[in-house]
PDB file with SEQRES, HELIX, SHEET and CRYST1 records, atoms N, CA, C and O in Angstrom:
SEQRES   1 A   88  UNK UNK UNK UNK UNK UNK UNK UNK UNK UNK UNK UNK UNK          
SEQRES   2 A   88  UNK UNK UNK UNK UNK UNK UNK UNK UNK UNK UNK UNK UNK          
SEQRES   3 A   88  UNK UNK UNK UNK UNK UNK UNK UNK UNK UNK UNK UNK UNK          
SEQRES   4 A   88  UNK UNK UNK UNK UNK UNK UNK UNK UNK UNK UNK UNK UNK          
SEQRES   5 A   88  UNK UNK UNK UNK UNK UNK UNK UNK UNK UNK UNK UNK UNK          
SEQRES   6 A   88  UNK UNK UNK UNK UNK UNK UNK UNK UNK UNK UNK UNK UNK          
SEQRES   7 A   88  UNK UNK UNK UNK UNK UNK UNK UNK UNK UNK                      
HELIX    1 AA1 UNK A   17  UNK A   28  1                                  12    
HELIX    2 AA2 UNK A   50  UNK A   61  1                                  12    
SHEET    1 AA1 5 UNK A  68  UNK A  76  0                                        
SHEET    2 AA1 5 UNK A   2  UNK A  11 -1                                        
SHEET    3 AA1 5 UNK A  42  UNK A  48 -1                                        
SHEET    4 AA1 5 UNK A  31  UNK A  36 -1                                        
SHEET    5 AA1 5 UNK A  84  UNK A  87  1                                        
CRYST1    1.000    1.000    1.000  90.00  90.00  90.00 P 1           1          
ATOM      1  N   UNK A   1     109.671  94.806  62.653  1.00  0.00           N  
ATOM      2  CA  UNK A   1     109.902  95.374  64.037  1.00  0.00           C  
ATOM      3  C   UNK A   1     109.416  96.864  64.012  1.00  0.00           C  
ATOM      4  O   UNK A   1     109.562  97.616  63.049  1.00  0.00           O  
ATOM      5  N   UNK A   2     108.869  97.161  65.103  1.00  0.00           N  
ATOM      6  CA  UNK A   2     108.331  98.562  65.301  1.00  0.00           C  
ATOM      7  C   UNK A   2     109.059  99.168  66.539  1.00  0.00           C  
ATOM      8  O   UNK A   2     109.344  98.434  67.485  1.00  0.00           O  
ATOM      9  N   UNK A   3     109.349 100.429  66.548  1.00  0.00           N  
ATOM     10  CA  UNK A   3     110.045 101.000  67.683  1.00  0.00           C  
ATOM     11  C   UNK A   3     109.318 102.288  68.020  1.00  0.00           C  
ATOM     12  O   UNK A   3     109.031 103.099  67.140  1.00  0.00           O  
ATOM     13  N   UNK A   4     109.004 102.484  69.378  1.00  0.00           N  
ATOM     14  CA  UNK A   4     108.263 103.591  69.856  1.00  0.00           C  
ATOM     15  C   UNK A   4     108.905 104.231  71.099  1.00  0.00           C  
ATOM     16  O   UNK A   4     109.590 103.544  71.857  1.00  0.00           O  
ATOM     17  N   UNK A   5     108.707 105.447  71.298  1.00  0.00           N  
ATOM     18  CA  UNK A   5     109.098 106.109  72.533  1.00  0.00           C  
ATOM     19  C   UNK A   5     107.830 106.482  73.312  1.00  0.00           C  
ATOM     20  O   UNK A   5     106.933 107.115  72.756  1.00  0.00           O  
ATOM     21  N   UNK A   6     107.752 106.121  74.513  1.00  0.00           N  
ATOM     22  CA  UNK A   6     106.557 106.356  75.412  1.00  0.00           C  
ATOM     23  C   UNK A   6     107.009 107.273  76.497  1.00  0.00           C  
ATOM     24  O   UNK A   6     108.108 107.120  77.029  1.00  0.00           O  
ATOM     25  N   UNK A   7     106.172 108.237  76.840  1.00  0.00           N  
ATOM     26  CA  UNK A   7     106.357 109.011  78.012  1.00  0.00           C  
ATOM     27  C   UNK A   7     105.018 108.941  78.857  1.00  0.00           C  
ATOM     28  O   UNK A   7     103.958 109.412  78.445  1.00  0.00           O  
ATOM     29  N   UNK A   8     105.160 108.345  80.009  1.00  0.00           N  
ATOM     30  CA  UNK A   8     103.999 108.011  80.798  1.00  0.00           C  
ATOM     31  C   UNK A   8     103.902 109.046  81.869  1.00  0.00           C  
ATOM     32  O   UNK A   8     104.841 109.217  82.647  1.00  0.00           O  
ATOM     33  N   UNK A   9     102.715 109.798  81.944  1.00  0.00           N  
ATOM     34  CA  UNK A   9     102.449 110.752  82.921  1.00  0.00           C  
ATOM     35  C   UNK A   9     101.532 110.326  83.955  1.00  0.00           C  
ATOM     36  O   UNK A   9     100.686 109.473  83.686  1.00  0.00           O  
ATOM     37  N   UNK A  10     101.612 110.823  85.090  1.00  0.00           N  
ATOM     38  CA  UNK A  10     100.798 110.555  86.253  1.00  0.00           C  
ATOM     39  C   UNK A  10     101.602 110.082  87.495  1.00  0.00           C  
ATOM     40  O   UNK A  10     102.768 110.443  87.656  1.00  0.00           O  
ATOM     41  N   UNK A  11     100.982 109.299  88.336  1.00  0.00           N  
ATOM     42  CA  UNK A  11     101.721 108.746  89.511  1.00  0.00           C  
ATOM     43  C   UNK A  11     102.395 107.428  89.062  1.00  0.00           C  
ATOM     44  O   UNK A  11     101.805 106.352  89.154  1.00  0.00           O  
ATOM     45  N   UNK A  12     103.636 107.543  88.578  1.00  0.00           N  
ATOM     46  CA  UNK A  12     104.321 106.455  87.997  1.00  0.00           C  
ATOM     47  C   UNK A  12     105.761 106.299  88.488  1.00  0.00           C  
ATOM     48  O   UNK A  12     106.485 105.430  88.003  1.00  0.00           O  
ATOM     49  N   UNK A  13     106.193 107.146  89.461  1.00  0.00           N  
ATOM     50  CA  UNK A  13     107.548 106.932  90.039  1.00  0.00           C  
ATOM     51  C   UNK A  13     107.386 106.499  91.528  1.00  0.00           C  
ATOM     52  O   UNK A  13     106.429 106.874  92.206  1.00  0.00           O  
ATOM     53  N   UNK A  14     108.327 105.729  91.976  1.00  0.00           N  
ATOM     54  CA  UNK A  14     108.301 105.347  93.377  1.00  0.00           C  
ATOM     55  C   UNK A  14     107.454 104.150  93.668  1.00  0.00           C  
ATOM     56  O   UNK A  14     107.286 103.789  94.833  1.00  0.00           O  
ATOM     57  N   UNK A  15     106.895 103.498  92.627  1.00  0.00           N  
ATOM     58  CA  UNK A  15     105.956 102.380  92.797  1.00  0.00           C  
ATOM     59  C   UNK A  15     106.338 101.132  92.099  1.00  0.00           C  
ATOM     60  O   UNK A  15     105.493 100.253  91.926  1.00  0.00           O  
ATOM     61  N   UNK A  16     107.596 100.994  91.674  1.00  0.00           N  
ATOM     62  CA  UNK A  16     108.121  99.882  90.922  1.00  0.00           C  
ATOM     63  C   UNK A  16     107.493  99.739  89.456  1.00  0.00           C  
ATOM     64  O   UNK A  16     107.453  98.654  88.875  1.00  0.00           O  
ATOM     65  N   UNK A  17     107.029 100.876  88.938  1.00  0.00           N  
ATOM     66  CA  UNK A  17     106.556 100.835  87.600  1.00  0.00           C  
ATOM     67  C   UNK A  17     107.565 100.386  86.577  1.00  0.00           C  
ATOM     68  O   UNK A  17     107.247  99.612  85.674  1.00  0.00           O  
ATOM     69  N   UNK A  18     108.821 100.885  86.720  1.00  0.00           N  
ATOM     70  CA  UNK A  18     109.909 100.476  85.732  1.00  0.00           C  
ATOM     71  C   UNK A  18     110.148  99.009  85.795  1.00  0.00           C  
ATOM     72  O   UNK A  18     110.314  98.392  84.743  1.00  0.00           O  
ATOM     73  N   UNK A  19     110.177  98.423  86.899  1.00  0.00           N  
ATOM     74  CA  UNK A  19     110.405  96.979  87.064  1.00  0.00           C  
ATOM     75  C   UNK A  19     109.197  96.155  86.524  1.00  0.00           C  
ATOM     76  O   UNK A  19     109.373  95.099  85.916  1.00  0.00           O  
ATOM     77  N   UNK A  20     108.052  96.641  86.751  1.00  0.00           N  
ATOM     78  CA  UNK A  20     106.842  96.036  86.289  1.00  0.00           C  
ATOM     79  C   UNK A  20     106.835  96.070  84.721  1.00  0.00           C  
ATOM     80  O   UNK A  20     106.414  95.111  84.073  1.00  0.00           O  
ATOM     81  N   UNK A  21     107.307  97.189  84.148  1.00  0.00           N  
ATOM     82  CA  UNK A  21     107.333  97.333  82.714  1.00  0.00           C  
ATOM     83  C   UNK A  21     108.455  96.359  82.117  1.00  0.00           C  
ATOM     84  O   UNK A  21     108.277  95.716  81.083  1.00  0.00           O  
ATOM     85  N   UNK A  22     109.538  96.321  82.818  1.00  0.00           N  
ATOM     86  CA  UNK A  22     110.609  95.368  82.414  1.00  0.00           C  
ATOM     87  C   UNK A  22     110.017  93.914  82.334  1.00  0.00           C  
ATOM     88  O   UNK A  22     110.206  93.226  81.331  1.00  0.00           O  
ATOM     89  N   UNK A  23     109.347  93.491  83.339  1.00  0.00           N  
ATOM     90  CA  UNK A  23     108.778  92.137  83.352  1.00  0.00           C  
ATOM     91  C   UNK A  23     107.722  91.942  82.242  1.00  0.00           C  
ATOM     92  O   UNK A  23     107.665  90.886  81.612  1.00  0.00           O  
ATOM     93  N   UNK A  24     106.942  92.910  82.028  1.00  0.00           N  
ATOM     94  CA  UNK A  24     105.926  92.815  80.985  1.00  0.00           C  
ATOM     95  C   UNK A  24     106.556  92.737  79.661  1.00  0.00           C  
ATOM     96  O   UNK A  24     106.174  91.915  78.827  1.00  0.00           O  
ATOM     97  N   UNK A  25     107.595  93.644  79.424  1.00  0.00           N  
ATOM     98  CA  UNK A  25     108.283  93.641  78.122  1.00  0.00           C  
ATOM     99  C   UNK A  25     108.952  92.318  77.869  1.00  0.00           C  
ATOM    100  O   UNK A  25     108.822  91.769  76.775  1.00  0.00           O  
ATOM    101  N   UNK A  26     109.690  91.767  78.874  1.00  0.00           N  
ATOM    102  CA  UNK A  26     110.315  90.489  78.697  1.00  0.00           C  
ATOM    103  C   UNK A  26     109.280  89.369  78.378  1.00  0.00           C  
ATOM    104  O   UNK A  26     109.568  88.486  77.570  1.00  0.00           O  
ATOM    105  N   UNK A  27     108.144  89.403  78.975  1.00  0.00           N  
ATOM    106  CA  UNK A  27     107.005  88.436  78.748  1.00  0.00           C  
ATOM    107  C   UNK A  27     106.546  88.553  77.291  1.00  0.00           C  
ATOM    108  O   UNK A  27     106.220  87.547  76.663  1.00  0.00           O  
ATOM    109  N   UNK A  28     106.522  89.723  76.778  1.00  0.00           N  
ATOM    110  CA  UNK A  28     106.034  89.990  75.414  1.00  0.00           C  
ATOM    111  C   UNK A  28     107.138  89.869  74.312  1.00  0.00           C  
ATOM    112  O   UNK A  28     106.840  89.934  73.119  1.00  0.00           O  
ATOM    113  N   UNK A  29     108.393  89.694  74.738  1.00  0.00           N  
ATOM    114  CA  UNK A  29     109.534  89.630  73.780  1.00  0.00           C  
ATOM    115  C   UNK A  29     109.851  90.963  73.216  1.00  0.00           C  
ATOM    116  O   UNK A  29     110.221  91.058  72.046  1.00  0.00           O  
ATOM    117  N   UNK A  30     109.716  92.073  74.041  1.00  0.00           N  
ATOM    118  CA  UNK A  30     109.992  93.452  73.648  1.00  0.00           C  
ATOM    119  C   UNK A  30     111.414  93.779  74.151  1.00  0.00           C  
ATOM    120  O   UNK A  30     111.811  93.337  75.230  1.00  0.00           O  
ATOM    121  N   UNK A  31     112.157  94.539  73.378  1.00  0.00           N  
ATOM    122  CA  UNK A  31     113.432  94.963  73.823  1.00  0.00           C  
ATOM    123  C   UNK A  31     113.374  96.527  73.938  1.00  0.00           C  
ATOM    124  O   UNK A  31     112.442  97.166  73.448  1.00  0.00           O  
ATOM    125  N   UNK A  32     114.403  97.103  74.601  1.00  0.00           N  
ATOM    126  CA  UNK A  32     114.442  98.533  74.800  1.00  0.00           C  
ATOM    127  C   UNK A  32     114.905  98.914  76.149  1.00  0.00           C  
ATOM    128  O   UNK A  32     115.752  98.221  76.714  1.00  0.00           O  
ATOM    129  N   UNK A  33     114.399  99.989  76.717  1.00  0.00           N  
ATOM    130  CA  UNK A  33     114.708 100.490  78.081  1.00  0.00           C  
ATOM    131  C   UNK A  33     113.584 101.293  78.655  1.00  0.00           C  
ATOM    132  O   UNK A  33     112.679 101.715  77.936  1.00  0.00           O  
ATOM    133  N   UNK A  34     113.636 101.514  79.990  1.00  0.00           N  
ATOM    134  CA  UNK A  34     112.737 102.401  80.664  1.00  0.00           C  
ATOM    135  C   UNK A  34     113.470 103.098  81.766  1.00  0.00           C  
ATOM    136  O   UNK A  34     114.324 102.495  82.417  1.00  0.00           O  
ATOM    137  N   UNK A  35     113.158 104.374  82.002  1.00  0.00           N  
ATOM    138  CA  UNK A  35     113.822 105.189  82.955  1.00  0.00           C  
ATOM    139  C   UNK A  35     112.883 106.227  83.535  1.00  0.00           C  
ATOM    140  O   UNK A  35     111.927 106.667  82.897  1.00  0.00           O  
ATOM    141  N   UNK A  36     113.192 106.606  84.783  1.00  0.00           N  
ATOM    142  CA  UNK A  36     112.517 107.842  85.350  1.00  0.00           C  
ATOM    143  C   UNK A  36     113.042 109.107  84.767  1.00  0.00           C  
ATOM    144  O   UNK A  36     114.224 109.195  84.433  1.00  0.00           O  
ATOM    145  N   UNK A  37     112.231 110.052  84.641  1.00  0.00           N  
ATOM    146  CA  UNK A  37     112.732 111.379  84.248  1.00  0.00           C  
ATOM    147  C   UNK A  37     112.553 112.373  85.337  1.00  0.00           C  
ATOM    148  O   UNK A  37     111.762 112.152  86.253  1.00  0.00           O  
ATOM    149  N   UNK A  38     113.302 113.529  85.267  1.00  0.00           N  
ATOM    150  CA  UNK A  38     113.280 114.480  86.314  1.00  0.00           C  
ATOM    151  C   UNK A  38     111.905 115.159  86.549  1.00  0.00           C  
ATOM    152  O   UNK A  38     111.614 115.650  87.640  1.00  0.00           O  
ATOM    153  N   UNK A  39     111.091 115.165  85.503  1.00  0.00           N  
ATOM    154  CA  UNK A  39     109.781 115.669  85.585  1.00  0.00           C  
ATOM    155  C   UNK A  39     108.664 114.820  86.131  1.00  0.00           C  
ATOM    156  O   UNK A  39     107.479 115.114  85.971  1.00  0.00           O  
ATOM    157  N   UNK A  40     109.084 113.757  86.782  1.00  0.00           N  
ATOM    158  CA  UNK A  40     108.159 112.780  87.449  1.00  0.00           C  
ATOM    159  C   UNK A  40     107.427 111.925  86.523  1.00  0.00           C  
ATOM    160  O   UNK A  40     106.479 111.260  86.941  1.00  0.00           O  
ATOM    161  N   UNK A  41     107.808 111.885  85.226  1.00  0.00           N  
ATOM    162  CA  UNK A  41     107.276 110.922  84.252  1.00  0.00           C  
ATOM    163  C   UNK A  41     108.219 109.710  84.015  1.00  0.00           C  
ATOM    164  O   UNK A  41     109.384 109.715  84.415  1.00  0.00           O  
ATOM    165  N   UNK A  42     107.720 108.786  83.419  1.00  0.00           N  
ATOM    166  CA  UNK A  42     108.590 107.642  83.007  1.00  0.00           C  
ATOM    167  C   UNK A  42     108.660 107.545  81.540  1.00  0.00           C  
ATOM    168  O   UNK A  42     107.642 107.655  80.857  1.00  0.00           O  
ATOM    169  N   UNK A  43     109.823 107.342  81.030  1.00  0.00           N  
ATOM    170  CA  UNK A  43     110.114 107.251  79.615  1.00  0.00           C  
ATOM    171  C   UNK A  43     110.605 105.893  79.205  1.00  0.00           C  
ATOM    172  O   UNK A  43     111.425 105.290  79.897  1.00  0.00           O  
ATOM    173  N   UNK A  44     110.122 105.406  78.098  1.00  0.00           N  
ATOM    174  CA  UNK A  44     110.540 104.140  77.596  1.00  0.00           C  
ATOM    175  C   UNK A  44     110.752 104.112  76.093  1.00  0.00           C  
ATOM    176  O   UNK A  44     110.006 104.742  75.343  1.00  0.00           O  
ATOM    177  N   UNK A  45     111.781 103.371  75.647  1.00  0.00           N  
ATOM    178  CA  UNK A  45     111.954 103.046  74.245  1.00  0.00           C  
ATOM    179  C   UNK A  45     111.632 101.558  74.172  1.00  0.00           C  
ATOM    180  O   UNK A  45     112.223 100.745  74.883  1.00  0.00           O  
ATOM    181  N   UNK A  46     110.659 101.205  73.276  1.00  0.00           N  
ATOM    182  CA  UNK A  46     110.185  99.833  73.186  1.00  0.00           C  
ATOM    183  C   UNK A  46     110.265  99.426  71.756  1.00  0.00           C  
ATOM    184  O   UNK A  46     109.931 100.199  70.858  1.00  0.00           O  
ATOM    185  N   UNK A  47     110.706  98.214  71.535  1.00  0.00           N  
ATOM    186  CA  UNK A  47     110.870  97.620  70.190  1.00  0.00           C  
ATOM    187  C   UNK A  47     110.405  96.215  70.126  1.00  0.00           C  
ATOM    188  O   UNK A  47     110.749  95.399  70.981  1.00  0.00           O  
ATOM    189  N   UNK A  48     109.588  95.897  69.079  1.00  0.00           N  
ATOM    190  CA  UNK A  48     109.161  94.523  68.993  1.00  0.00           C  
ATOM    191  C   UNK A  48     108.198  94.328  67.838  1.00  0.00           C  
ATOM    192  O   UNK A  48     108.010  95.248  67.042  1.00  0.00           O  
ATOM    193  N   UNK A  49     107.613  93.215  67.726  1.00  0.00           N  
ATOM    194  CA  UNK A  49     106.539  92.907  66.743  1.00  0.00           C  
ATOM    195  C   UNK A  49     105.359  93.748  66.987  1.00  0.00           C  
ATOM    196  O   UNK A  49     105.097  94.098  68.138  1.00  0.00           O  
ATOM    197  N   UNK A  50     104.604  94.108  65.963  1.00  0.00           N  
ATOM    198  CA  UNK A  50     103.399  95.002  66.115  1.00  0.00           C  
ATOM    199  C   UNK A  50     102.368  94.510  67.163  1.00  0.00           C  
ATOM    200  O   UNK A  50     101.809  95.328  67.893  1.00  0.00           O  
ATOM    201  N   UNK A  51     102.130  93.288  67.240  1.00  0.00           N  
ATOM    202  CA  UNK A  51     101.123  92.822  68.225  1.00  0.00           C  
ATOM    203  C   UNK A  51     101.559  92.956  69.654  1.00  0.00           C  
ATOM    204  O   UNK A  51     100.760  93.244  70.545  1.00  0.00           O  
ATOM    205  N   UNK A  52     102.967  92.723  69.883  1.00  0.00           N  
ATOM    206  CA  UNK A  52     103.522  92.892  71.229  1.00  0.00           C  
ATOM    207  C   UNK A  52     103.605  94.377  71.556  1.00  0.00           C  
ATOM    208  O   UNK A  52     103.412  94.759  72.711  1.00  0.00           O  
ATOM    209  N   UNK A  53     103.883  95.216  70.578  1.00  0.00           N  
ATOM    210  CA  UNK A  53     103.900  96.639  70.811  1.00  0.00           C  
ATOM    211  C   UNK A  53     102.504  97.162  71.175  1.00  0.00           C  
ATOM    212  O   UNK A  53     102.390  98.010  72.060  1.00  0.00           O  
ATOM    213  N   UNK A  54     101.458  96.688  70.529  1.00  0.00           N  
ATOM    214  CA  UNK A  54     100.111  97.069  70.925  1.00  0.00           C  
ATOM    215  C   UNK A  54      99.858  96.633  72.338  1.00  0.00           C  
ATOM    216  O   UNK A  54      99.211  97.366  73.085  1.00  0.00           O  
ATOM    217  N   UNK A  55     100.350  95.436  72.762  1.00  0.00           N  
ATOM    218  CA  UNK A  55     100.105  94.996  74.142  1.00  0.00           C  
ATOM    219  C   UNK A  55     100.824  95.786  75.112  1.00  0.00           C  
ATOM    220  O   UNK A  55     100.236  96.065  76.157  1.00  0.00           O  
ATOM    221  N   UNK A  56     102.063  96.209  74.921  1.00  0.00           N  
ATOM    222  CA  UNK A  56     102.718  97.020  75.886  1.00  0.00           C  
ATOM    223  C   UNK A  56     102.150  98.391  75.968  1.00  0.00           C  
ATOM    224  O   UNK A  56     102.180  98.969  77.055  1.00  0.00           O  
ATOM    225  N   UNK A  57     101.624  98.979  74.901  1.00  0.00           N  
ATOM    226  CA  UNK A  57     101.091 100.281  75.006  1.00  0.00           C  
ATOM    227  C   UNK A  57      99.737 100.187  75.727  1.00  0.00           C  
ATOM    228  O   UNK A  57      99.431 101.113  76.478  1.00  0.00           O  
ATOM    229  N   UNK A  58      98.887  99.134  75.563  1.00  0.00           N  
ATOM    230  CA  UNK A  58      97.666  98.912  76.364  1.00  0.00           C  
ATOM    231  C   UNK A  58      98.048  98.782  77.846  1.00  0.00           C  
ATOM    232  O   UNK A  58      97.409  99.383  78.710  1.00  0.00           O  
ATOM    233  N   UNK A  59      99.148  97.955  78.148  1.00  0.00           N  
ATOM    234  CA  UNK A  59      99.569  97.721  79.463  1.00  0.00           C  
ATOM    235  C   UNK A  59      99.879  99.076  80.139  1.00  0.00           C  
ATOM    236  O   UNK A  59      99.472  99.347  81.269  1.00  0.00           O  
ATOM    237  N   UNK A  60     100.649  99.939  79.355  1.00  0.00           N  
ATOM    238  CA  UNK A  60     101.076 101.228  79.954  1.00  0.00           C  
ATOM    239  C   UNK A  60      99.837 102.084  80.311  1.00  0.00           C  
ATOM    240  O   UNK A  60      99.869 102.820  81.298  1.00  0.00           O  
ATOM    241  N   UNK A  61      98.771 101.995  79.535  1.00  0.00           N  
ATOM    242  CA  UNK A  61      97.577 102.874  79.769  1.00  0.00           C  
ATOM    243  C   UNK A  61      96.775 102.337  80.917  1.00  0.00           C  
ATOM    244  O   UNK A  61      96.008 103.114  81.487  1.00  0.00           O  
ATOM    245  N   UNK A  62      96.868 101.084  81.320  1.00  0.00           N  
ATOM    246  CA  UNK A  62      95.865 100.483  82.262  1.00  0.00           C  
ATOM    247  C   UNK A  62      96.335 100.539  83.716  1.00  0.00           C  
ATOM    248  O   UNK A  62      96.051  99.627  84.492  1.00  0.00           O  
ATOM    249  N   UNK A  63      97.024 101.561  84.077  1.00  0.00           N  
ATOM    250  CA  UNK A  63      97.430 101.736  85.427  1.00  0.00           C  
ATOM    251  C   UNK A  63      98.052 100.551  86.097  1.00  0.00           C  
ATOM    252  O   UNK A  63      97.549 100.098  87.125  1.00  0.00           O  
ATOM    253  N   UNK A  64      99.172 100.007  85.534  1.00  0.00           N  
ATOM    254  CA  UNK A  64      99.841  98.860  86.080  1.00  0.00           C  
ATOM    255  C   UNK A  64     100.152  99.050  87.534  1.00  0.00           C  
ATOM    256  O   UNK A  64     100.379 100.174  87.981  1.00  0.00           O  
ATOM    257  N   UNK A  65     100.167  97.942  88.301  1.00  0.00           N  
ATOM    258  CA  UNK A  65     100.453  97.932  89.673  1.00  0.00           C  
ATOM    259  C   UNK A  65      99.739  99.081  90.436  1.00  0.00           C  
ATOM    260  O   UNK A  65      98.512  99.179  90.424  1.00  0.00           O  
ATOM    261  N   UNK A  66     100.483  99.880  91.049  1.00  0.00           N  
ATOM    262  CA  UNK A  66      99.878 100.975  91.869  1.00  0.00           C  
ATOM    263  C   UNK A  66      99.886 102.331  91.207  1.00  0.00           C  
ATOM    264  O   UNK A  66      99.648 103.358  91.843  1.00  0.00           O  
ATOM    265  N   UNK A  67     100.165 102.316  89.923  1.00  0.00           N  
ATOM    266  CA  UNK A  67     100.282 103.574  89.156  1.00  0.00           C  
ATOM    267  C   UNK A  67      98.946 104.232  88.921  1.00  0.00           C  
ATOM    268  O   UNK A  67      97.926 103.544  88.897  1.00  0.00           O  
ATOM    269  N   UNK A  68      98.913 105.508  88.752  1.00  0.00           N  
ATOM    270  CA  UNK A  68      97.726 106.211  88.316  1.00  0.00           C  
ATOM    271  C   UNK A  68      98.102 107.010  86.998  1.00  0.00           C  
ATOM    272  O   UNK A  68      98.520 108.167  87.029  1.00  0.00           O  
ATOM    273  N   UNK A  69      97.928 106.334  85.928  1.00  0.00           N  
ATOM    274  CA  UNK A  69      98.460 106.919  84.586  1.00  0.00           C  
ATOM    275  C   UNK A  69      97.322 107.855  84.199  1.00  0.00           C  
ATOM    276  O   UNK A  69      96.134 107.534  84.163  1.00  0.00           O  
ATOM    277  N   UNK A  70      97.861 109.123  83.895  1.00  0.00           N  
ATOM    278  CA  UNK A  70      96.977 110.225  83.330  1.00  0.00           C  
ATOM    279  C   UNK A  70      96.950 110.151  81.858  1.00  0.00           C  
ATOM    280  O   UNK A  70      95.882 110.282  81.261  1.00  0.00           O  
ATOM    281  N   UNK A  71      98.142 109.933  81.191  1.00  0.00           N  
ATOM    282  CA  UNK A  71      98.264 109.912  79.775  1.00  0.00           C  
ATOM    283  C   UNK A  71      99.553 109.304  79.388  1.00  0.00           C  
ATOM    284  O   UNK A  71     100.520 109.259  80.148  1.00  0.00           O  
ATOM    285  N   UNK A  72      99.539 108.819  78.135  1.00  0.00           N  
ATOM    286  CA  UNK A  72     100.835 108.220  77.597  1.00  0.00           C  
ATOM    287  C   UNK A  72     101.041 108.875  76.263  1.00  0.00           C  
ATOM    288  O   UNK A  72     100.222 108.731  75.355  1.00  0.00           O  
ATOM    289  N   UNK A  73     102.174 109.620  76.135  1.00  0.00           N  
ATOM    290  CA  UNK A  73     102.529 110.166  74.914  1.00  0.00           C  
ATOM    291  C   UNK A  73     103.326 109.170  74.087  1.00  0.00           C  
ATOM    292  O   UNK A  73     104.293 108.600  74.593  1.00  0.00           O  
ATOM    293  N   UNK A  74     102.936 108.930  72.768  1.00  0.00           N  
ATOM    294  CA  UNK A  74     103.585 107.869  72.033  1.00  0.00           C  
ATOM    295  C   UNK A  74     104.166 108.557  70.749  1.00  0.00           C  
ATOM    296  O   UNK A  74     103.466 109.314  70.076  1.00  0.00           O  
ATOM    297  N   UNK A  75     105.370 108.292  70.456  1.00  0.00           N  
ATOM    298  CA  UNK A  75     106.015 108.765  69.243  1.00  0.00           C  
ATOM    299  C   UNK A  75     106.859 107.659  68.589  1.00  0.00           C  
ATOM    300  O   UNK A  75     107.411 106.805  69.283  1.00  0.00           O  
ATOM    301  N   UNK A  76     106.954 107.679  67.290  1.00  0.00           N  
ATOM    302  CA  UNK A  76     107.870 106.737  66.622  1.00  0.00           C  
ATOM    303  C   UNK A  76     109.259 107.061  67.083  1.00  0.00           C  
ATOM    304  O   UNK A  76     109.570 108.193  67.454  1.00  0.00           O  
ATOM    305  N   UNK A  77     110.114 106.014  67.053  1.00  0.00           N  
ATOM    306  CA  UNK A  77     111.462 106.125  67.519  1.00  0.00           C  
ATOM    307  C   UNK A  77     112.318 105.225  66.702  1.00  0.00           C  
ATOM    308  O   UNK A  77     111.778 104.386  65.982  1.00  0.00           O  
ATOM    309  N   UNK A  78     113.588 105.332  66.756  1.00  0.00           N  
ATOM    310  CA  UNK A  78     114.491 104.499  66.123  1.00  0.00           C  
ATOM    311  C   UNK A  78     115.528 103.862  67.115  1.00  0.00           C  
ATOM    312  O   UNK A  78     115.512 104.249  68.283  1.00  0.00           O  
ATOM    313  N   UNK A  79     116.316 103.027  66.767  1.00  0.00           N  
ATOM    314  CA  UNK A  79     117.302 102.356  67.627  1.00  0.00           C  
ATOM    315  C   UNK A  79     117.203 100.849  67.430  1.00  0.00           C  
ATOM    316  O   UNK A  79     116.317 100.315  66.763  1.00  0.00           O  
ATOM    317  N   UNK A  80     118.161 100.217  68.049  1.00  0.00           N  
ATOM    318  CA  UNK A  80     118.186  98.771  67.931  1.00  0.00           C  
ATOM    319  C   UNK A  80     118.560  98.273  69.306  1.00  0.00           C  
ATOM    320  O   UNK A  80     119.536  98.740  69.893  1.00  0.00           O  
ATOM    321  N   UNK A  81     117.776  97.305  69.841  1.00  0.00           N  
ATOM    322  CA  UNK A  81     117.995  96.902  71.212  1.00  0.00           C  
ATOM    323  C   UNK A  81     118.037  95.361  71.259  1.00  0.00           C  
ATOM    324  O   UNK A  81     117.323  94.691  70.513  1.00  0.00           O  
ATOM    325  N   UNK A  82     118.898  94.805  72.162  1.00  0.00           N  
ATOM    326  CA  UNK A  82     119.025  93.362  72.280  1.00  0.00           C  
ATOM    327  C   UNK A  82     118.263  92.797  73.531  1.00  0.00           C  
ATOM    328  O   UNK A  82     117.933  91.612  73.571  1.00  0.00           O  
ATOM    329  N   UNK A  83     118.007  93.621  74.490  1.00  0.00           N  
ATOM    330  CA  UNK A  83     117.336  93.134  75.676  1.00  0.00           C  
ATOM    331  C   UNK A  83     116.558  94.382  76.213  1.00  0.00           C  
ATOM    332  O   UNK A  83     116.641  95.460  75.624  1.00  0.00           O  
ATOM    333  N   UNK A  84     115.809  94.222  77.329  1.00  0.00           N  
ATOM    334  CA  UNK A  84     115.091  95.260  77.903  1.00  0.00           C  
ATOM    335  C   UNK A  84     115.715  95.636  79.326  1.00  0.00           C  
ATOM    336  O   UNK A  84     115.819  94.798  80.221  1.00  0.00           O  
ATOM    337  N   UNK A  85     116.111  96.927  79.458  1.00  0.00           N  
ATOM    338  CA  UNK A  85     116.839  97.286  80.674  1.00  0.00           C  
ATOM    339  C   UNK A  85     116.059  98.426  81.416  1.00  0.00           C  
ATOM    340  O   UNK A  85     115.327  99.205  80.805  1.00  0.00           O  
ATOM    341  N   UNK A  86     116.254  98.474  82.748  1.00  0.00           N  
ATOM    342  CA  UNK A  86     115.846  99.572  83.524  1.00  0.00           C  
ATOM    343  C   UNK A  86     117.087 100.420  83.664  1.00  0.00           C  
ATOM    344  O   UNK A  86     118.117  99.953  84.150  1.00  0.00           O  
ATOM    345  N   UNK A  87     116.987 101.736  83.216  1.00  0.00           N  
ATOM    346  CA  UNK A  87     118.079 102.632  83.310  1.00  0.00           C  
ATOM    347  C   UNK A  87     117.853 103.569  84.480  1.00  0.00           C  
ATOM    348  O   UNK A  87     116.743 104.045  84.717  1.00  0.00           O  
ATOM    349  N   UNK A  88     118.994 103.836  85.245  1.00  0.00           N  
ATOM    350  CA  UNK A  88     119.006 104.750  86.362  1.00  0.00           C  
ATOM    351  C   UNK A  88     117.901 104.435  87.350  1.00  0.00           C  
ATOM    352  O   UNK A  88     117.767 105.119  88.365  1.00  0.00           O  
TER     353      UNK A  88                                                      
END                                                                             
């Protein structure tokens, strides 16, 4: 299992980005969470098999739904998750 923290910059709030990410994560068998931050970015902790993690990172970069992703900051993370949740 691999765990990452993603911070997605761009036009990513107010367009159902978090819900779209939840659906994609569930489809890929990824656990963790996603939330809006006060600085207009979206932050996610994602955990799963390496191939699934590569897929969710690609998904985040490809302007899902109506987003306009400028960049995605990716860092290693720790934690253990049983499901994927939208927080706040």
